[in-house]
N, C-alpha and C positions, 0 to 999 in steps of 0.2 A: 460416822466420825466421832471422835473424842470431842467432848464438851470442854474445849480449852479452859474454861473459866472454873473448873474444879479440880484443875492441875496446879499443884503449888509452884512448879518449876516449869520454865518456857514463857514465850510469850502468851498473852491472853488477848482475844479480840473482842471489841466491843464497837457500839454505834460512834463512840467518841474518840475512836482511834485504838491504836495497839499498845497494851501495857507491856513494857519489856521489865524483866525481874531477873534478879539475881541474888543469891543468897553469898554475902560476902562480909561476914561478922569481924573480918580482921582489919577492914576498914571504914573510917569515918566518912569517906568521900569516894564514889564510882561515877565514872562519865559514861554516857552512852554515845557511842560513835555509828553514825550512818553513814555509809560510803557516800561521798560526795555532798555532805552537810556538815554543819559545825558540831562539834560536841556540845552536849550539854548535861548539865548536874542531874544526878537522879536523887530522889528523896529517900532518907533513910529512915528505918524503923528501929525501935530500940533492941529488937531481935536479931539485926543485922541484914533485914532484907532491903535492898536498893531497888526502887521502880521508877519507873517514868513512862507516862502514856504521852505519844505523839501519833500524828498522821504518818503511816508508811506504809507503801504499796507491797503486794506480795511480790516476792522476789528482791525485796530491798536486802542489802547486805547490811551486818550490824556486828558491833562487837562491844565489850566493855574495857573502859581505859582505868587503870588502877593508878593510885598516887605515885607510885614508882616509877611510872611512865610505860608500864607494860601493857598492851592492848590483847585481851584474850578472848577466846571464843564462848559463847554462851554455853555452860554445862550441860544444858538441856536443849542444845541446838537441834532443829529437826533435820538439817541439811547443811553441809559444808561447800564452799566455795573456796578452793585452794588448799584441801586438805585438812588436817588437824590443826595445824597453825594458821589457817586462813580466816576468812570471814564466815560467820553463821549467815543463813539465808531464812528469811521470813517466809515460810511455806504455805499457800492455800490448802486447808485441810480438805476444801470441795471441789480440786481441780480434777479428781478422778470420779467418773460416775459410775457407781457399782452395777454390775448385772445380777449378783446373787444376793439380791437384799432379803431373800427368805432363806438362806442358809442358815441352820441351826446346829450344823456340828453332827458328830457321830459318838455312840458311846465307847467308853475306853476298851470293852471287851473285844471290839473289832480292830483295833490298832494292829496294824503290821507297818512298822516304822521303817523308812530308808533314809537313812543319813547321807549328806551330800555337801560338798564345799561350793558355793555359788561361783566362786573365781573360776573353778576347772571346767564348769559348764559355759563360761563366757558372759557371767552375768545374769541379773535377773529374767531377761527376755531369753536367753539360752536356756535356762532351767524350766521356764513356760513350755519351750518347746519340747522337752523331754516327757512332760507330765503324761502324754496321751498313752504311752508305751508303759509306763510304770503303773498306771491305772489299770491297763489292760492285763498286766502281769498278775495283779492281785495286790499290789500296795496299797493302803489305805490312808498311809500318814507320811508326809514328807516333813523331814527334820533339817533344817538349815543350819549348818554352822555359824557361829557368830557373824553377824553382818554390820554391827555398829562400827562407827569410823575408826579406822586404823590408820598408822603412818605408811605412807607409801600405796603403791598399786596392787599388792600382793600379800596376804598373810593369812595364818589359820584363822585369825578373829580374837584371838585370846590376849592381844596386844592392844585392845580397841581402849579408846578415851572418853568417846562420847556416845554414851549408851542410848541416846535417842534419835542419833542421826543415822540413816543408812548410809553405806560407804559409797562415794559418788564412783568408786571405780566398778561397782556392780551394776549402777543405774540409777535413776530418779526415784524419788517416793512415788510418783504416779506408776513407774514401773513396777515397782515392788508391789503395789496395790493391785496392779495387773496380773501379776503372778499369783497371788493369794486367791484372787478372782476366778481365775483360770482353774486352780486347783478344786476350789469349791464348786465349778462347773462339772468337772469330773468326779465328784463325789469324795475327794482327797481332804482330809484334815491337814492344816499346817501347823508345824511346831517350829518354835525358835530357839535355839542355844543362846542362854545370856549368861553374863559373867559380871557376878556382884561381887566376888572376894577380893578383887583387885583391879587396878587400872595398869594400862601398859607402860613402858618407860619412856615413850617419847610422846609428848602433847598433852599430857595431863596437867592443866593448870589450875586445878582445883586447890593444891596447896598454897597457891598465890594468894588465892580469894579467901579460901577458909580452911585454914590449916587444922582447924578442929575437926575436920571432917576424919583425921587419921589421928591412931593413936600412937603415943610416944613409948607405952609401956607393954605394947603387944606386937609382936612382928610374925610376919608371913615370908613363905619363899620370896613373895614379890616386893616386900617391903613392910612399913608400918601398916597394920591393919585398919580396915575401915572401922570406925568408930559407930557400931550400929546401937549404941546406946541412945544416942542423941536422935531426937524425934524428926528432926528436919532431914538427916542422913537416912533413916527408914524410910520416911515419905518419897524421897528422891529414887528410891529403888523399889518401892511397892508401886508407886505411880508409873514407872517404867513397865513394869509387868502389865498394868491396866492399860496403859498407852499403847502397846503392841496389839494387843488383844482387843480394843476398841478402834483406835484409829486405822490399824491395818488389816484388822480382820483374821489375826492368827487365833488358832483354836486352843493353844496351849504352849508351855516354855519347858525348856529343860535348863533347871539352873546348875550351873557348872561348879564342881568342888565346894559344895555346901559346907563340908567339914572346917573350911578355912574361914567362915563366918562364926565371930566368938559369941554373939548374940543369937542362938540358934531359935529362939522364942519369935524372931523377926519371921523365920520362915511360916510358922504357924500363923501368925498376924496376916502375911500377906496371902496365904491359901484361903484364909477366912474372907478377905478383902474379894479375891477372885470368885469365891462361892456367892458371894451377895450379887457380883456381876452376873454371874450365871443364872440367878434368881431373876434379876432386873430385866434381862435380855433374852431369857428363855433359850439360851444356846449351851451347849456341851462344852465346858473348858476343862482342860487338864494341867496338871502340875507334874513335872518328873524332876528328881533329885538326882545328882551324882554326889556319894557321899563315901569316901574312901574308908571311913570306919565303921562300914556297915551298920548304922544307927538306924532303928526302925520306927523310933517313937513317932516321926512325923507320917508315917504311913497309916498310923491308927486313927489320924484324924482328917483333914481336907486335902493331903497330897495324894494323887493317885498312885503314882509309881516311883521306883527307885532303878538306877541301872545297877545291873548285878555283875561286877568285874569276877566274882568268884565262878560263875558259870563258864565264863570266857577261859579263865585261868586253868581250870579242870580239863576243857576239852582241848586245849591248847598243849598242855602237858602230855594228854593220852595221844596226841596225834604227831608231835613233834620231839618228845622226850627231853625238851627243854628243861633245866632245872635251876639256871642262874637267875640271881635277881628275886623278885617276888615268886617266880614260879618254883622256888625252893619251898614255898608253904604248902605246894600241892603234889610234891614229889613223893610222899609216902601214903599208902592207902589210898591211890588215886582213884580206885574204882568205888572206894565207899565215900569218896568225897564227890563223886559223880552222883551216888544215889541220893546224897545229903542235898547238892544243890537242884536236883530234880524235885525233890519233895519238899525242902524247906526254902529255897531260894538261895539263903548265904549259907557258905560252907562254915565260916568263922563266925560262931555266934557266942564269944567271948571265952575261945581258947587262945593260947599264947601262939602269936607268929613266929615260926622258927627263923624268919628273915629279918623281922624287927625286935625279936626278944620281947615284945608288948602284948597284951590281950587285944584283942579287936574283935568288934561286933557284939552285936544282941541277938537276943532270942528270936527267930523268925518263922517258925513253923505254924503259928497261929495265922498267919497273913495268907490272903487269897494269892493264888499263883499270878495272877494279874498285877500284883504288886511290883513285881519284879521284870524289868526290861532287860532280856538276854540276848547275847549275840555272841558271833564266833570272830567277828573282826569290827572295829571301829576307828575313829581318827586316831586315837591315843594308842591303841594296841598294835597298829600299824606304824603310825607316824612317829612315835617315841622310840622306834627301832632305829639304830644307826642309818640303814640303808632303805627303810620303810618297807621291810619285807611283807608281802602279803602271806596270808596261811596257805594259798596255791602253790606257792614257790617253797614251803617248808614241809608240806604232809602229802601223802599219796592221794590221788583224786578220788579212789572210792572210799578213803576216809574221809574225806572232805564232804562228799556227797552224803555219807552215812550220818555225820555230825550235822549236815544241813537239813537232813529229814527230822533229826531229833529236834533241833531248834524251831521249826517252822510247825511241826505238830505236836509240841508239848503244850501245855497250858500256859506257860509263862507268854508275856508280850514280847514277839520276836523283833530285832531289829538288825536289818540288812545294811551293810555299808557299801556306798556307790560301786560299782563294778563287780561285786560279787556274783551278781546273777548271771554274769558272763564269763565268770572263771578269770577274771582280769587277774594277769601277773604284773600289771603297771604298779611300781611302788608309789606308796603317797610318802613324800618326804617332808621334814618341817622346812618351811619356808618362811622368809619374811622380806622387807624392802627397806632394811635401814640402811643409814650411810654413816661415813665418819667412824668414830671411836665405838659408837655403839653398835655397827655392823662388825667391827672387830671383835669386840666381845662377845657378842652372840656366835660368831663363827669359832672363836677359841674355847668359849664355854662349852659349846656342842661337842666339840673334839674331845676335850677334856673328860667330859661326862663318860663317854663311851670306852675311853683308854683302859678303864678297869676290867671291862669285860673280855674274856679270852675270845672270843667269837671275831671282835672288831680291833684286837690289840694290833697297831702297825698300819691298820687301813685308814686311807683318807677319807672321812666323813665330809659328805656334800656340803658345800659352802650354802647356809640357808638363804644368803643374799642374791646369790646368783640366779638369773633368769633361768637358766636350764634346770634348776633345781625344781623350779615350778612348773615348767612344761613337761618335764619328764613325769610329773606326778598326775598328769591328766589320763584317767583311764582307757585303756583300749581293751577290746574284747580278746580273750583267747583265740589263736588263729586255727586252732582244732577243736577245743572244747566248748565254745561259746554257745551255740545253738543246744546241743544236749543238755547242758547247765541250765540255760534260760528254759526250756522245756520241763527240767526237773522242778524249778522254782515254780512254773505256771502251775504244774500238778499238785505240788504239794500245797500251795495257797489256796487253790481250788476246792481242796479237801478241807482244808482250816476253815474257809468261808462257810462250807456247809455242815461240816460234822462237829466242829469245835466252838467257832465263835458265838453262834447263838445260845449256846449253853455252859458259858465260862463264868456267869453269874452264878455263884454258889458252889462253884468247883472247888474241891478238897482234894488233898494229898490222900493216898489209901495204901501207903507202903511201898518200899522198894528192897530189892535183894542184889548183893553182888554174886555174879554166877562165874566170874573170871577176873583175870588180872586187868583186863580194860573192858569189862561187859557187865552190864545191869540190866534187871527188869524192874521197870517203875510203873506204879498203877494209881490213877486218880478217878473220883467219882464225879462226874460233870453234874450241871446243874439239874439237868433232867432226870438225874438218876442211873443214867448209863454208865459203864465202866470203860475207861480207857487204859489201854495197856500198851507200854513200850519196851521193847527189847533192843537193847544196843550192844554191838561188840565192835571195838574200834581196835581189836588187835587183827592181826593178819591171818591167824588161826582160827577154825572153829572152837566152840565151847560147848559144854553140855548144859542141859537145863531142862527142868521139868516142862511138860508139854504146854504149849500156851492153847488157850481156847478162846473162840469168838472170830466174828466176821474180821477179814482184814481189810483195813483202810489202805495201807500201803506197805510195799516191801522195797527197799532201795536196791536188792539184787534179785532177780528172776528166781523164782523157786525157794527163797529164803523162808517164806511162810510154811511151806510144807515141811521142809527140813527141821523148823522149829517145832512143828507138831509131833515130829518125830524124835525130839530131844536134842538136837543139834542147832546151835545159832551159827550161822556162816560167818567167815572173817568180814571185817568192815561192812557190817550191815546194820541196817535198823528196821525193823519190824513194828508196825502199828495196828492194834487190833481194838475194836470198840463193840461191847457186849450191849444190847439194848436193855432198857430198865426192865425189871420183872414186872 
């Protein structure tokens, strides 16, 4: 459990009672309200902290009463009764008895990440029930989309407003701990998607307590930027990362859209704090970033990896032919860009983006392949389409299978999106549970956003607030292809675990060549000196290439390796070979 007394935010427990704390520098007086008790004045320090120690049982409901009459939840609430506008709950950190107290985590090179949305699984207990099959498949890490408290019963999680509180729609704190415990029993790492670049539009009371928390001179797509120049603000989020790792046993976090955090040195400061916790506990802990700007500087320090959108975009363009929006950046020399993403991770390393007209990215070829989390689908790339289309509905099955083999057998860290392993064609739509004017604004904003795309012009984009939009997003296996696709994933992940993962430390790119409009041959030297070769052809027609040598690890089309040795790479195929070290 977390040592609550070294947490700046949230209640502190002691033999003399519970110290309730809130940073509200905008107010001279704040009163503590405990349900069924009289409000009591809190003590204020010069730096704006209001504290009060009282006797309070676990389960007590409390909130803070501001001078203007507004009563607000604890911004570091550990759980809520009555959603984001309700009472905060004093949680017993020792309520759950851990089974896997000896768990120390897994090295990053072994990561095969499976991203999922807790709500469509029915909550924490539903996810726990699904874990054995995922572990048997070869998944080694589960990444939960954000679970912090959001308004309503359903949400992607990026509208959260209480970063320390698991949403009650998914279950209790004890049930979340049981989920993490079960994952560890099965040898699975647990990663959590966290959002530190903004708060949601409904239920964020921090501006009423501490308007200093936000900047007036800098804005993001979600409003005023969070002011990471302030020590208390930095501590609020750094401690949140440590809280999830210590109190709930998460093995790592994925930080959402860090390009929208103005003071990027905070990322390195937090990563250093995680490394200190790693040394203190002997656990292997991980940090993954999402950074739209392809900024690699954090990867040279204590950050493990970064999502690689470029990998997705290249494969998507090759498989679907789409060129609108940011896919415009990958419409020319697409095979060359495929070679570059396989070798260097980022495609854009300082070049000008045709789509934005701005330079994007920094050099990345010197980084280890495991510094990149690559994927063919994820919540954004599916859900940010008007109708939540999965790749399975946009590309031929043989092409998807060839791309899947490339993803799972290249040295990058692969990420699978829920349902991908059963060839699901179920959409993943954008859904919320707002009401009133906010619901109208979200609905109309969503429809306006897609009106400029030719593919969606005149179409009725699903209402994000409709219950049906959520239920339509629950993944279902493909009625005909599910078993074969599942077998493919199992085969590929078995090969990865035996032939790649043990040798990824020290792995380096060894060159790539374009052999067709949609075909490349890429090579790497693994950490043990063995040579890995991958030939990919995402066109329907075969292409000529120089003869490939080495034992075959996998071919996505029967007989493809023999054809390649004869100088022809079949259409929609991936071949992987591994030559032992000399």
